[in-house]
TIRO-2110 file (N, C-alpha, C; in Angstrom, 1 decimal):
// TIRO-2110
32.5, -46.8, -15.5, N, 1, A
32.8, -45.4, -15.0, CA, 1, A
32.9, -45.4, -13.5, C, 1, A
34.0, -44.9, -13.0, N, 2, A
34.3, -44.8, -11.6, CA, 2, A
33.9, -43.4, -11.1, C, 2, A
32.9, -43.4, -10.1, N, 3, A
32.5, -42.1, -9.6, CA, 3, A
33.3, -41.7, -8.4, C, 3, A
33.8, -40.5, -8.4, N, 4, A
34.7, -40.0, -7.4, CA, 4, A
34.2, -38.8, -6.7, C, 4, A
34.3, -38.7, -5.4, N, 5, A
34.0, -37.6, -4.6, CA, 5, A
35.3, -37.0, -4.1, C, 5, A
35.5, -35.7, -4.3, N, 6, A
36.7, -35.0, -3.9, CA, 6, A
36.5, -34.3, -2.5, C, 6, A
37.4, -34.5, -1.6, N, 7, A
37.2, -33.8, -0.3, CA, 7, A
38.5, -33.1, 0.1, C, 7, A
38.4, -31.8, 0.2, N, 8, A
39.6, -31.0, 0.6, CA, 8, A
39.1, -29.6, 1.0, C, 8, A
39.6, -29.0, 2.1, N, 9, A
39.1, -27.7, 2.5, CA, 9, A
39.7, -26.6, 1.7, C, 9, A
40.6, -26.8, 0.7, N, 10, A
41.1, -25.8, -0.1, CA, 10, A
40.4, -25.9, -1.5, C, 10, A
39.7, -24.9, -1.9, N, 11, A
39.0, -24.9, -3.2, CA, 11, A
40.0, -25.1, -4.4, C, 11, A
41.2, -24.5, -4.2, N, 12, A
42.2, -24.5, -5.3, CA, 12, A
42.7, -26.0, -5.5, C, 12, A
42.8, -26.7, -4.4, N, 13, A
43.3, -28.1, -4.5, CA, 13, A
42.2, -28.9, -5.2, C, 13, A
40.9, -28.7, -4.8, N, 14, A
39.8, -29.5, -5.4, CA, 14, A
39.7, -29.2, -6.9, C, 14, A
39.9, -27.9, -7.2, N, 15, A
39.8, -27.6, -8.6, CA, 15, A
40.9, -28.3, -9.4, C, 15, A
42.1, -28.3, -8.9, N, 16, A
43.2, -28.9, -9.6, CA, 16, A
43.0, -30.4, -9.7, C, 16, A
42.5, -31.1, -8.7, N, 17, A
42.2, -32.5, -8.8, CA, 17, A
41.1, -32.8, -9.8, C, 17, A
40.1, -31.9, -9.8, N, 18, A
38.9, -32.2, -10.7, CA, 18, A
39.4, -32.0, -12.2, C, 18, A
40.2, -31.0, -12.4, N, 19, A
40.7, -30.8, -13.8, CA, 19, A
41.6, -32.0, -14.3, C, 19, A
42.4, -32.6, -13.3, N, 20, A
43.2, -33.7, -13.7, CA, 20, A
42.3, -34.9, -14.0, C, 20, A
41.4, -35.2, -13.1, N, 21, A
40.5, -36.4, -13.2, CA, 21, A
39.6, -36.3, -14.4, C, 21, A
39.1, -35.1, -14.7, N, 22, A
38.2, -35.0, -15.8, CA, 22, A
38.8, -35.3, -17.1, C, 22, A
40.1, -35.4, -17.2, N, 23, A
40.8, -35.8, -18.4, CA, 23, A
40.8, -37.3, -18.7, C, 23, A
40.4, -38.0, -17.6, N, 24, A
40.4, -39.5, -17.7, CA, 24, A
39.0, -39.9, -18.1, C, 24, A
38.8, -40.7, -19.2, N, 25, A
37.5, -41.1, -19.7, CA, 25, A
36.7, -42.0, -18.8, C, 25, A
37.4, -42.7, -17.9, N, 26, A
36.8, -43.7, -17.1, CA, 26, A
36.5, -43.2, -15.7, C, 26, A
36.7, -41.9, -15.5, N, 27, A
36.5, -41.3, -14.1, CA, 27, A
35.5, -40.2, -14.2, C, 27, A
34.5, -40.1, -13.3, N, 28, A
33.6, -39.0, -13.2, CA, 28, A
33.6, -38.4, -11.8, C, 28, A
33.9, -37.1, -11.7, N, 29, A
33.9, -36.4, -10.4, CA, 29, A
32.4, -36.0, -10.2, C, 29, A
31.8, -36.7, -9.2, N, 30, A
30.4, -36.5, -8.9, CA, 30, A
30.1, -35.4, -7.9, C, 30, A
31.1, -34.9, -7.2, N, 31, A
30.9, -33.9, -6.1, CA, 31, A
32.1, -33.5, -5.5, C, 31, A
32.0, -32.4, -4.7, N, 32, A
33.2, -31.9, -3.9, CA, 32, A
32.7, -31.5, -2.5, C, 32, A
33.5, -31.8, -1.5, N, 33, A
33.2, -31.4, -0.2, CA, 33, A
34.4, -30.7, 0.4, C, 33, A
34.1, -29.7, 1.3, N, 34, A
35.2, -28.9, 1.9, CA, 34, A
35.4, -29.2, 3.4, C, 34, A
34.8, -30.3, 3.9, N, 35, A
35.0, -30.7, 5.3, CA, 35, A
34.6, -32.1, 5.5, C, 35, A
35.0, -32.7, 6.6, N, 36, A
34.7, -34.1, 6.9, CA, 36, A
33.2, -34.3, 7.0, C, 36, A
32.5, -33.3, 7.6, N, 37, A
31.1, -33.4, 7.8, CA, 37, A
30.4, -33.4, 6.5, C, 37, A
30.8, -32.5, 5.6, N, 38, A
30.2, -32.5, 4.2, CA, 38, A
30.5, -33.7, 3.4, C, 38, A
31.7, -34.3, 3.6, N, 39, A
32.0, -35.5, 2.9, CA, 39, A
31.1, -36.6, 3.3, C, 39, A
30.8, -36.8, 4.6, N, 40, A
29.9, -37.8, 5.0, CA, 40, A
28.5, -37.6, 4.4, C, 40, A
28.0, -36.3, 4.4, N, 41, A
26.7, -36.0, 3.9, CA, 41, A
26.6, -36.3, 2.4, C, 41, A
27.6, -35.8, 1.7, N, 42, A
27.6, -36.0, 0.2, CA, 42, A
27.8, -37.5, -0.2, C, 42, A
28.5, -38.2, 0.6, N, 43, A
28.6, -39.7, 0.4, CA, 43, A
27.3, -40.4, 0.5, C, 43, A
26.5, -40.0, 1.5, N, 44, A
25.2, -40.5, 1.7, CA, 44, A
24.3, -40.2, 0.5, C, 44, A
24.5, -39.0, 0.0, N, 45, A
23.6, -38.5, -1.1, CA, 45, A
24.0, -39.0, -2.5, C, 45, A
25.3, -39.0, -2.7, N, 46, A
25.8, -39.2, -4.1, CA, 46, A
26.2, -40.7, -4.4, C, 46, A
26.6, -41.4, -3.3, N, 47, A
27.0, -42.8, -3.4, CA, 47, A
28.2, -42.9, -4.4, C, 47, A
29.3, -42.3, -4.2, N, 48, A
30.4, -42.4, -5.1, CA, 48, A
31.0, -43.8, -4.9, C, 48, A
31.9, -44.2, -5.9, N, 49, A
32.6, -45.4, -5.7, CA, 49, A
33.8, -45.2, -4.9, C, 49, A
34.5, -44.0, -5.0, N, 50, A
35.7, -43.7, -4.3, CA, 50, A
35.6, -42.3, -3.7, C, 50, A
36.2, -42.1, -2.5, N, 51, A
36.3, -40.8, -1.9, CA, 51, A
37.8, -40.5, -1.8, C, 51, A
38.2, -39.4, -2.5, N, 52, A
39.6, -38.9, -2.3, CA, 52, A
39.5, -37.9, -1.1, C, 52, A
40.1, -38.3, 0.0, N, 53, A
39.9, -37.7, 1.3, CA, 53, A
41.2, -36.9, 1.8, C, 53, A
41.1, -35.6, 1.9, N, 54, A
42.1, -34.9, 2.6, CA, 54, A
42.0, -35.2, 4.1, C, 54, A
43.1, -35.2, 4.8, N, 55, A
43.2, -35.6, 6.2, CA, 55, A
43.0, -34.4, 7.2, C, 55, A
43.9, -33.4, 7.0, N, 56, A
43.9, -32.3, 7.9, CA, 56, A
42.9, -31.2, 7.5, C, 56, A
41.7, -31.3, 8.1, N, 57, A
40.7, -30.3, 7.8, CA, 57, A
40.0, -29.9, 9.1, C, 57, A
39.4, -28.7, 9.1, N, 58, A
38.7, -28.3, 10.3, CA, 58, A
37.5, -29.2, 10.6, C, 58, A
37.0, -29.2, 11.8, N, 59, A
35.9, -30.0, 12.2, CA, 59, A
36.4, -31.5, 12.5, C, 59, A
35.6, -32.4, 12.1, N, 60, A
35.9, -33.8, 12.5, CA, 60, A
37.2, -34.3, 11.7, C, 60, A
37.6, -33.7, 10.6, N, 61, A
38.8, -34.1, 9.9, CA, 61, A
38.6, -35.4, 9.1, C, 61, A
39.6, -35.7, 8.3, N, 62, A
39.5, -36.8, 7.4, CA, 62, A
39.5, -38.2, 8.0, C, 62, A
40.1, -38.4, 9.1, N, 63, A
40.2, -39.7, 9.7, CA, 63, A
38.8, -40.1, 10.2, C, 63, A
38.2, -39.2, 11.0, N, 64, A
36.8, -39.5, 11.5, CA, 64, A
35.8, -39.6, 10.4, C, 64, A
35.9, -38.7, 9.3, N, 65, A
35.0, -38.8, 8.2, CA, 65, A
35.2, -40.1, 7.5, C, 65, A
36.4, -40.6, 7.4, N, 66, A
36.7, -41.9, 6.8, CA, 66, A
36.0, -43.0, 7.6, C, 66, A
36.1, -43.0, 8.9, N, 67, A
35.5, -44.0, 9.7, CA, 67, A
34.0, -44.0, 9.6, C, 67, A
33.4, -42.8, 9.5, N, 68, A
31.9, -42.8, 9.4, CA, 68, A
31.5, -43.2, 8.1, C, 68, A
32.2, -42.9, 7.0, N, 69, A
31.8, -43.3, 5.7, CA, 69, A
31.9, -44.8, 5.5, C, 69, A
33.0, -45.4, 6.0, N, 70, A
33.1, -46.8, 5.9, CA, 70, A
32.1, -47.6, 6.8, C, 70, A
31.7, -47.0, 7.9, N, 71, A
30.7, -47.7, 8.7, CA, 71, A
29.4, -47.6, 8.0, C, 71, A
29.0, -46.5, 7.4, N, 72, A
27.7, -46.4, 6.7, CA, 72, A
27.7, -47.1, 5.3, C, 72, A
28.9, -47.1, 4.6, N, 73, A
28.9, -47.6, 3.3, CA, 73, A
30.2, -48.4, 3.1, C, 73, A
30.2, -49.6, 3.6, N, 74, A
31.5, -50.4, 3.4, CA, 74, A
31.8, -50.7, 2.0, C, 74, A
30.9, -50.5, 1.1, N, 75, A
31.2, -50.8, -0.3, CA, 75, A
32.0, -49.6, -1.0, C, 75, A
32.0, -48.5, -0.3, N, 76, A
32.7, -47.3, -0.8, CA, 76, A
34.1, -47.2, -0.3, C, 76, A
35.1, -47.1, -1.2, N, 77, A
36.5, -47.1, -0.8, CA, 77, A
37.0, -45.6, -0.6, C, 77, A
37.9, -45.5, 0.3, N, 78, A
38.5, -44.2, 0.6, CA, 78, A
40.0, -44.2, 0.3, C, 78, A
40.4, -43.2, -0.4, N, 79, A
41.9, -43.0, -0.7, CA, 79, A
42.2, -41.7, 0.1, C, 79, A
43.2, -41.8, 1.0, N, 80, A
43.7, -40.6, 1.7, CA, 80, A
44.6, -39.8, 0.8, C, 80, A
44.5, -38.5, 0.7, N, 81, A
45.4, -37.6, -0.1, CA, 81, A
45.9, -36.6, 0.8, C, 81, A
47.2, -36.7, 1.2, N, 82, A
47.7, -35.8, 2.2, CA, 82, A
49.2, -35.5, 2.0, C, 82, A
49.7, -34.5, 2.8, N, 83, A
51.1, -34.2, 2.7, CA, 83, A
51.9, -35.0, 3.8, C, 83, A
51.2, -35.7, 4.6, N, 84, A
51.8, -36.4, 5.8, CA, 84, A
52.2, -37.8, 5.4, C, 84, A
53.3, -37.9, 4.7, N, 85, A
53.7, -39.3, 4.2, CA, 85, A
54.5, -40.1, 5.2, C, 85, A
55.0, -39.4, 6.3, N, 86, A
55.8, -40.2, 7.2, CA, 86, A
55.4, -39.9, 8.7, C, 86, A
54.1, -39.7, 8.8, N, 87, A
53.5, -39.4, 10.2, CA, 87, A
52.7, -40.6, 10.6, C, 87, A
52.1, -40.5, 11.8, N, 88, A
51.3, -41.7, 12.3, CA, 88, A
50.0, -41.9, 11.5, C, 88, A
49.7, -41.0, 10.5, N, 89, A
48.4, -41.1, 9.8, CA, 89, A
48.2, -42.4, 9.1, C, 89, A
49.1, -43.0, 8.4, N, 90, A
48.8, -44.3, 7.7, CA, 90, A
48.1, -45.3, 8.6, C, 90, A
48.7, -45.6, 9.8, N, 91, A
48.1, -46.6, 10.6, CA, 91, A
46.7, -46.2, 11.1, C, 91, A
46.5, -44.9, 11.4, N, 92, A
45.2, -44.4, 11.8, CA, 92, A
44.2, -44.5, 10.7, C, 92, A
44.6, -44.2, 9.5, N, 93, A
43.7, -44.3, 8.4, CA, 93, A
43.4, -45.7, 8.1, C, 93, A
44.3, -46.6, 8.2, N, 94, A
44.1, -48.0, 8.0, CA, 94, A
43.0, -48.5, 9.0, C, 94, A
43.2, -48.1, 10.3, N, 95, A
42.2, -48.5, 11.3, CA, 95, A
40.8, -47.9, 11.0, C, 95, A
40.8, -46.7, 10.4, N, 96, A
39.5, -46.1, 10.1, CA, 96, A
38.8, -46.7, 8.8, C, 96, A
39.6, -47.4, 8.0, N, 97, A
39.0, -48.1, 6.9, CA, 97, A
39.5, -47.6, 5.5, C, 97, A
40.5, -46.7, 5.5, N, 98, A
41.0, -46.3, 4.2, CA, 98, A
41.8, -47.4, 3.6, C, 98, A
41.7, -47.5, 2.2, N, 99, A
42.4, -48.6, 1.5, CA, 99, A
43.5, -48.1, 0.7, C, 99, A
43.6, -46.8, 0.5, N, 100, A
44.6, -46.2, -0.3, CA, 100, A
45.2, -45.0, 0.3, C, 100, A
46.5, -44.6, -0.1, N, 101, A
47.2, -43.5, 0.6, CA, 101, A
48.1, -42.9, -0.5, C, 101, A
47.7, -41.6, -0.8, N, 102, A
48.5, -40.9, -1.8, CA, 102, A
49.1, -39.6, -1.2, C, 102, A
50.3, -39.2, -1.7, N, 103, A
50.9, -38.0, -1.3, CA, 103, A
50.4, -36.9, -2.3, C, 103, A
50.1, -35.7, -1.8, N, 104, A
49.6, -34.6, -2.6, CA, 104, A
50.5, -34.2, -3.7, C, 104, A
51.8, -34.6, -3.6, N, 105, A
52.7, -34.2, -4.7, CA, 105, A
52.9, -35.3, -5.7, C, 105, A
52.0, -36.4, -5.7, N, 106, A
52.2, -37.5, -6.6, CA, 106, A
51.8, -37.1, -8.0, C, 106, A
52.4, -37.7, -9.0, N, 107, A
52.0, -37.4, -10.4, CA, 107, A
50.6, -37.9, -10.8, C, 107, A
50.1, -37.4, -11.8, N, 108, A
48.7, -37.7, -12.2, CA, 108, A
48.5, -39.2, -12.5, C, 108, A
49.5, -39.8, -13.2, N, 109, A
49.4, -41.2, -13.5, CA, 109, A
49.3, -42.1, -12.3, C, 109, A
50.0, -41.7, -11.2, N, 110, A
49.9, -42.5, -10.0, CA, 110, A
48.5, -42.3, -9.3, C, 110, A
47.9, -41.2, -9.5, N, 111, A
46.5, -41.0, -8.9, CA, 111, A
45.6, -41.9, -9.7, C, 111, A
45.7, -41.9, -11.1, N, 112, A
44.9, -42.7, -11.9, CA, 112, A
45.0, -44.2, -11.5, C, 112, A
46.3, -44.6, -11.3, N, 113, A
46.6, -46.0, -10.9, CA, 113, A
46.0, -46.3, -9.6, C, 113, A
46.0, -45.4, -8.6, N, 114, A
45.4, -45.6, -7.3, CA, 114, A
43.9, -45.8, -7.4, C, 114, A
43.3, -45.0, -8.2, N, 115, A
41.8, -45.1, -8.3, CA, 115, A
41.4, -46.4, -9.0, C, 115, A
42.2, -46.8, -10.0, N, 116, A
41.9, -48.0, -10.7, CA, 116, A
42.1, -49.2, -9.7, C, 116, A
43.2, -49.2, -9.0, N, 117, A
43.5, -50.3, -8.1, CA, 117, A
42.5, -50.4, -7.0, C, 117, A
42.2, -49.3, -6.4, N, 118, A
41.2, -49.3, -5.2, CA, 118, A
39.8, -49.6, -5.7, C, 118, A
39.4, -49.2, -6.9, N, 119, A
38.1, -49.5, -7.4, CA, 119, A
37.9, -51.0, -7.6, C, 119, A
39.0, -51.7, -7.7, N, 120, A
39.0, -53.2, -7.8, CA, 120, A
39.1, -53.8, -6.4, C, 120, A
39.0, -53.0, -5.4, N, 121, A
39.1, -53.6, -4.0, CA, 121, A
40.4, -53.9, -3.5, C, 121, A
41.5, -53.4, -4.1, N, 122, A
42.8, -53.7, -3.7, CA, 122, A
43.5, -52.5, -3.1, C, 122, A
44.4, -52.6, -2.1, N, 123, A
45.0, -51.5, -1.4, CA, 123, A
46.0, -50.8, -2.4, C, 123, A
46.3, -49.5, -2.1, N, 124, A
47.3, -48.8, -2.9, CA, 124, A
48.0, -47.8, -2.0, C, 124, A
49.3, -47.9, -2.1, N, 125, A
50.2, -46.9, -1.3, CA, 125, A
51.1, -46.2, -2.3, C, 125, A
51.1, -44.9, -2.3, N, 126, A
51.9, -44.2, -3.3, CA, 126, A
53.4, -44.5, -3.2, C, 126, A
54.1, -44.3, -4.2, N, 127, A
55.6, -44.7, -4.2, CA, 127, A
56.3, -43.9, -3.2, C, 127, A
56.0, -42.6, -3.0, N, 128, A
56.8, -41.8, -2.0, CA, 128, A
56.5, -42.4, -0.6, C, 128, A
55.3, -42.7, -0.3, N, 129, A
55.0, -43.2, 1.0, CA, 129, A
55.6, -44.6, 1.2, C, 129, A
55.6, -45.4, 0.1, N, 130, A
56.2, -46.7, 0.2, CA, 130, A
57.7, -46.7, 0.6, C, 130, A
58.4, -45.6, 0.1, N, 131, A
59.8, -45.5, 0.4, CA, 131, A
60.0, -45.2, 1.9, C, 131, A
59.0, -44.6, 2.6, N, 132, A
59.2, -44.2, 3.9, CA, 132, A
58.6, -45.1, 4.9, C, 132, A
57.6, -45.9, 4.5, N, 133, A
56.9, -46.8, 5.3, CA, 133, A
57.0, -48.3, 4.8, C, 133, A
57.0, -49.2, 5.6, N, 134, A
56.9, -50.6, 5.2, CA, 134, A
55.4, -51.0, 5.3, C, 134, A
55.0, -52.0, 4.7, N, 135, A
53.6, -52.5, 4.9, CA, 135, A
53.3, -52.8, 6.3, C, 135, A
54.3, -53.2, 7.0, N, 136, A
54.1, -53.5, 8.5, CA, 136, A
53.7, -52.3, 9.2, C, 136, A
54.2, -51.1, 8.8, N, 137, A
53.9, -49.9, 9.5, CA, 137, A
52.4, -49.5, 9.3, C, 137, A
51.9, -49.9, 8.2, N, 138, A
50.5, -49.6, 7.9, CA, 138, A
49.6, -50.4, 8.9, C, 138, A
50.1, -51.5, 9.4, N, 139, A
49.3, -52.2, 10.4, CA, 139, A
49.8, -52.1, 11.8, C, 139, A
50.8, -51.2, 12.0, N, 140, A
51.3, -51.0, 13.3, CA, 140, A
51.5, -49.5, 13.6, C, 140, A
52.7, -49.2, 14.0, N, 141, A
53.0, -47.8, 14.3, CA, 141, A
54.4, -47.4, 13.9, C, 141, A
54.5, -46.1, 13.6, N, 142, A
55.9, -45.6, 13.3, CA, 142, A
56.7, -45.5, 14.6, C, 142, A
57.7, -46.3, 14.7, N, 143, A
58.4, -46.4, 16.0, CA, 143, A
59.1, -45.1, 16.4, C, 143, A
59.3, -44.2, 15.4, N, 144, A
60.0, -42.9, 15.7, CA, 144, A
59.0, -41.8, 16.0, C, 144, A
57.7, -42.0, 16.0, N, 145, A
56.7, -41.0, 16.3, CA, 145, A
56.3, -40.9, 17.7, C, 145, A
56.3, -39.7, 18.3, N, 146, A
55.8, -39.6, 19.7, CA, 146, A
54.3, -39.9, 19.8, C, 146, A
53.6, -39.9, 18.7, N, 147, A
52.2, -40.2, 18.7, CA, 147, A
51.8, -41.6, 18.5, C, 147, A
52.8, -42.5, 18.5, N, 148, A
52.6, -43.9, 18.2, CA, 148, A
51.7, -44.6, 19.2, C, 148, A
51.7, -44.1, 20.4, N, 149, A
50.9, -44.8, 21.4, CA, 149, A
49.4, -44.3, 21.5, C, 149, A
49.1, -43.3, 20.7, N, 150, A
47.7, -42.7, 20.7, CA, 150, A
46.7, -43.6, 20.0, C, 150, A
45.5, -43.7, 20.6, N, 151, A
44.4, -44.4, 19.9, CA, 151, A
43.9, -43.5, 18.8, C, 151, A
43.0, -44.1, 18.0, N, 152, A
42.4, -43.3, 16.9, CA, 152, A
41.6, -42.1, 17.4, C, 152, A
40.9, -42.4, 18.5, N, 153, A
40.1, -41.3, 19.0, CA, 153, A
41.0, -40.2, 19.6, C, 153, A
42.1, -40.6, 20.3, N, 154, A
43.0, -39.6, 20.8, CA, 154, A
43.6, -38.7, 19.7, C, 154, A
43.9, -39.4, 18.5, N, 155, A
44.4, -38.6, 17.4, CA, 155, A
43.4, -37.6, 16.9, C, 155, A
42.2, -38.0, 16.9, N, 156, A
41.1, -37.1, 16.4, CA, 156, A
41.0, -35.9, 17.3, C, 156, A
41.0, -36.1, 18.6, N, 157, A
41.0, -35.0, 19.6, CA, 157, A
42.2, -34.1, 19.5, C, 157, A
43.4, -34.8, 19.3, N, 158, A
44.6, -34.0, 19.1, CA, 158, A
44.5, -33.1, 18.0, C, 158, A
44.1, -33.6, 16.8, N, 159, A
44.0, -32.7, 15.6, CA, 159, A
43.0, -31.6, 15.8, C, 159, A
42.0, -31.8, 16.6, N, 160, A
41.0, -30.7, 16.8, CA, 160, A
41.6, -29.7, 17.8, C, 160, A
42.3, -30.1, 18.7, N, 161, A
43.0, -29.2, 19.7, CA, 161, A
43.9, -28.3, 19.0, C, 161, A
44.8, -28.8, 18.1, N, 162, A
45.7, -28.0, 17.4, CA, 162, A
45.1, -27.1, 16.3, C, 162, A
43.8, -27.4, 16.0, N, 163, A
43.1, -26.5, 15.1, CA, 163, A
42.5, -25.3, 15.9, C, 163, A
42.7, -25.4, 17.3, N, 164, A
42.2, -24.3, 18.1, CA, 164, A
40.7, -24.5, 18.6, C, 164, A
40.2, -25.7, 18.4, N, 165, A
38.8, -26.0, 18.8, CA, 165, A
38.8, -26.2, 20.4, C, 165, A
37.7, -25.6, 21.0, N, 166, A
37.5, -25.7, 22.4, CA, 166, A
36.8, -27.1, 22.7, C, 166, A
36.8, -27.4, 24.0, N, 167, A
36.2, -28.7, 24.4, CA, 167, A
34.8, -28.9, 24.0, C, 167, A
34.0, -27.8, 24.1, N, 168, A
32.6, -27.9, 23.7, CA, 168, A
32.5, -28.2, 22.2, C, 168, A
33.3, -27.5, 21.4, N, 169, A
33.3, -27.7, 19.9, CA, 169, A
33.6, -29.2, 19.6, C, 169, A
34.7, -29.7, 20.3, N, 170, A
35.1, -31.0, 20.0, CA, 170, A
34.0, -32.0, 20.5, C, 170, A
33.4, -31.7, 21.6, N, 171, A
32.3, -32.5, 22.1, CA, 171, A
31.1, -32.6, 21.1, C, 171, A
30.8, -31.4, 20.5, N, 172, A
29.7, -31.4, 19.6, CA, 172, A
30.0, -32.2, 18.3, C, 172, A
31.3, -32.0, 17.8, N, 173, A
31.7, -32.6, 16.6, CA, 173, A
31.8, -34.2, 16.7, C, 173, A
32.3, -34.6, 17.8, N, 174, A
32.5, -36.1, 17.9, CA, 174, A
31.4, -36.8, 18.7, C, 174, A
30.4, -36.0, 19.1, N, 175, A
29.2, -36.6, 19.9, CA, 175, A
29.7, -37.2, 21.2, C, 175, A
30.6, -36.5, 21.9, N, 176, A
31.1, -37.0, 23.1, CA, 176, A
30.7, -35.9, 24.2, C, 176, A
30.6, -36.3, 25.4, N, 177, A
30.4, -35.4, 26.5, CA, 177, A
31.6, -34.5, 26.7, C, 177, A
31.4, -33.3, 27.2, N, 178, A
32.5, -32.4, 27.5, CA, 178, A
33.5, -33.0, 28.5, C, 178, A
32.9, -33.8, 29.5, N, 179, A
33.8, -34.5, 30.5, CA, 179, A
34.7, -35.5, 29.8, C, 179, A
34.1, -36.2, 28.8, N, 180, A
34.9, -37.2, 28.1, CA, 180, A
36.1, -36.6, 27.3, C, 180, A
35.7, -35.4, 26.7, N, 181, A
36.7, -34.7, 25.9, CA, 181, A
37.9, -34.2, 26.8, C, 181, A
37.5, -33.7, 28.0, N, 182, A
38.5, -33.3, 29.0, CA, 182, A
39.4, -34.4, 29.4, C, 182, A
38.8, -35.6, 29.5, N, 183, A
39.6, -36.8, 29.9, CA, 183, A
40.6, -37.1, 28.8, C, 183, A
40.1, -37.1, 27.5, N, 184, A
41.0, -37.3, 26.4, CA, 184, A
42.2, -36.3, 26.3, C, 184, A
41.8, -35.0, 26.6, N, 185, A
42.8, -33.9, 26.6, CA, 185, A
43.9, -34.2, 27.7, C, 185, A
43.4, -34.6, 28.9, N, 186, A
44.4, -34.8, 30.0, CA, 186, A
45.3, -36.0, 29.6, C, 186, A
44.7, -37.1, 29.0, N, 187, A
45.4, -38.3, 28.6, CA, 187, A
46.5, -37.9, 27.6, C, 187, A
46.1, -37.1, 26.6, N, 188, A
47.0, -36.7, 25.6, CA, 188, A
48.2, -35.9, 26.2, C, 188, A
48.0, -35.0, 27.0, N, 189, A
49.0, -34.2, 27.7, CA, 189, A
50.0, -35.1, 28.4, C, 189, A
49.4, -36.1, 29.1, N, 190, A
50.2, -37.0, 29.9, CA, 190, A
51.0, -37.9, 29.0, C, 190, A
50.4, -38.5, 28.0, N, 191, A
51.2, -39.4, 27.1, CA, 191, A
52.3, -38.7, 26.4, C, 191, A
52.1, -37.4, 26.0, N, 192, A
53.0, -36.7, 25.2, CA, 192, A
53.9, -35.8, 26.0, C, 192, A
53.7, -35.8, 27.3, N, 193, A
54.5, -35.0, 28.2, CA, 193, A
54.5, -33.5, 27.9, C, 193, A
53.3, -32.9, 27.6, N, 194, A
53.1, -31.5, 27.4, CA, 194, A
52.1, -31.0, 28.4, C, 194, A
52.1, -29.7, 28.6, N, 195, A
51.3, -29.1, 29.6, CA, 195, A
50.3, -28.1, 29.0, C, 195, A
50.5, -27.7, 27.8, N, 196, A
49.6, -26.7, 27.2, CA, 196, A
49.2, -27.0, 25.7, C, 196, A
48.2, -26.4, 25.2, N, 197, A
47.8, -26.5, 23.8, CA, 197, A
49.0, -26.0, 22.9, C, 197, A
49.6, -25.0, 23.3, N, 198, A
50.7, -24.4, 22.5, CA, 198, A
51.9, -25.4, 22.4, C, 198, A
52.2, -26.1, 23.5, N, 199, A
53.3, -27.1, 23.4, CA, 199, A
52.9, -28.2, 22.5, C, 199, A
51.6, -28.6, 22.6, N, 200, A
51.1, -29.7, 21.8, CA, 200, A
51.2, -29.3, 20.3, C, 200, A
50.8, -28.1, 20.0, N, 201, A
50.8, -27.6, 18.6, CA, 201, A
52.3, -27.6, 18.1, C, 201, A
53.2, -27.1, 18.9, N, 202, A
54.6, -27.1, 18.4, CA, 202, A
55.1, -28.5, 18.2, C, 202, A
54.7, -29.5, 19.0, N, 203, A
55.1, -30.8, 18.8, CA, 203, A
54.5, -31.4, 17.5, C, 203, A
53.3, -31.0, 17.2, N, 204, A
52.6, -31.4, 16.0, CA, 204, A
53.4, -30.8, 14.8, C, 204, A
53.8, -29.6, 14.9, N, 205, A
54.5, -28.9, 13.8, CA, 205, A
55.9, -29.6, 13.5, C, 205, A
56.5, -29.9, 14.6, N, 206, A
57.9, -30.6, 14.5, CA, 206, A
57.8, -31.9, 13.8, C, 206, A
56.7, -32.6, 14.0, N, 207, A
56.5, -34.0, 13.4, CA, 207, A
55.6, -34.1, 12.2, C, 207, A
55.3, -32.9, 11.6, N, 208, A
54.6, -32.9, 10.3, CA, 208, A
53.1, -33.1, 10.4, C, 208, A
52.5, -33.0, 11.6, N, 209, A
51.0, -33.2, 11.6, CA, 209, A
50.3, -31.9, 11.2, C, 209, A
51.1, -30.8, 11.2, N, 210, A
50.5, -29.5, 10.8, CA, 210, A
51.4, -28.9, 9.7, C, 210, A
50.8, -28.3, 8.7, N, 211, A
51.6, -27.6, 7.6, CA, 211, A
52.0, -26.3, 8.2, C, 211, A
53.4, -26.1, 8.3, N, 212, A
53.9, -24.8, 8.9, CA, 212, A
53.4, -23.6, 8.2, C, 212, A
53.1, -23.7, 6.9, N, 213, A
52.6, -22.6, 6.1, CA, 213, A
51.1, -22.3, 6.3, C, 213, A
50.4, -23.3, 6.9, N, 214, A
49.0, -23.2, 7.1, CA, 214, A
48.6, -24.0, 8.4, C, 214, A
49.0, -23.5, 9.5, N, 215, A
48.8, -24.2, 10.8, CA, 215, A
47.4, -24.1, 11.3, C, 215, A
46.5, -23.3, 10.6, N, 216, A
45.1, -23.1, 11.0, CA, 216, A
45.1, -22.4, 12.3, C, 216, A
END
């Protein structure tokens, strides 16, 4: 029996995933989390075999949560479940330790296949993502993305900025000093040639880092 933890900040999405997975005799949903912070806490508590991880969430988000989970529990595998199939996220997730990548629109049988594959310690990339990315991209960067030069930490700070989080909130979430967060913010603006949070958010919208129907 494969134990799975569901992580998504939308209750409706978690409910749908749970109903799908509960139909499979070899899968048990052991818990649900609505944030990256809760995902880390429940992983410590429940010790699932696999974490199905949403990426764009308030707080530390899915990438940082993946990194922390893999650091604490290298035996636990993470599958990213996201709408961002052609963004810089695959490489950042790979760096954080995710072994699987699913699009939220994938069919149920593909999700079952991903869980089975990852449970055996093998990587899995959904068919839709595979059509848009080569395996080399997972270990490198999307050459068409303006975010390709950002480090993993810079991506985390970027996602928090476009969620509307202030420097102090980012500092508290990532355990960084406010001065360090300010340095990351300045570096982001410089690398991406933007001057305000609004410009940064519009750039993220244009390149699919934010759902235009739910920009938070």
